[in-house]
C-alpha positions in Angstrom: 64.9 180.2 122.4 64.0 181.1 125.8 65.5 183.8 127.9 67.1 182.4 131.2 68.4 184.8 134.1 69.2 182.7 136.8 72.8 183.8 136.6 74.5 187.2 136.9 76.4 188.1 133.8 79.6 190.5 134.2 81.1 192.2 131.3 84.6 190.5 130.4 85.9 192.5 127.2 85.1 193.2 123.7 87.3 192.8 120.6 87.5 192.1 117.0 86.1 188.9 115.3 88.5 186.2 115.4 90.9 187.7 117.9 89.5 187.4 121.2 91.2 185.8 124.0 89.0 184.1 126.7 90.1 181.3 129.2 93.5 181.7 128.0 92.8 181.0 124.1 91.3 182.5 121.2 87.8 181.9 121.7 86.9 182.0 117.9 89.3 178.9 117.4 86.6 176.6 119.3 83.1 175.5 118.3 80.8 177.2 120.3 77.4 175.5 121.6 74.4 177.8 121.8 72.6 176.9 125.1 70.0 179.6 125.9 69.8 183.7 125.8 70.2 186.2 128.6 69.7 189.6 129.1 73.0 191.6 130.0 73.7 195.2 130.5 76.0 197.5 127.9 78.9 198.2 129.8 79.4 201.6 128.2 75.8 202.7 127.8 73.9 200.7 130.5 71.1 199.7 128.0 69.9 196.1 127.9 71.4 193.6 125.5 70.2 190.0 124.5 73.0 187.6 124.1 73.2 184.0 123.5 75.0 181.8 125.8 77.5 179.5 124.7 79.4 176.5 126.0 83.1 175.8 124.7 85.3 172.7 125.7 88.9 173.8 126.1 91.5 171.0 127.0 88.6 168.9 128.2 87.2 171.7 130.4 83.8 173.2 129.9 83.6 177.0 130.0 80.4 179.1 129.5 80.2 182.7 128.3 77.6 185.1 127.0 78.4 186.9 123.6 77.0 189.0 121.0 78.1 190.9 117.9 77.5 194.7 118.8 79.1 196.5 115.7 80.2 195.1 112.4 82.9 192.3 113.3 83.0 193.6 117.2 81.8 191.3 119.8 81.1 192.0 123.3 81.8 189.0 126.2 80.4 188.4 129.4 81.1 185.9 132.2 79.0 184.5 134.8 79.7 186.4 138.0 81.0 184.0 140.8 
């Protein structure tokens, strides 16, 4: 899968697998559609990470986020900067 960097991605939050709220819902309760890969900066160490960008549909509205598992069962989430 190719890397695209047309958007700026901003750190949003991190959390335990199955327990992260994004867009007002537990994001793990929804089907994630993998769209492409982006490079983001680690919020703590400022090193580059390569995360997949996903689309989810929540209550009929499409949302986009980048996410990656940074430690065993710990996920880091980024949202496009508006």
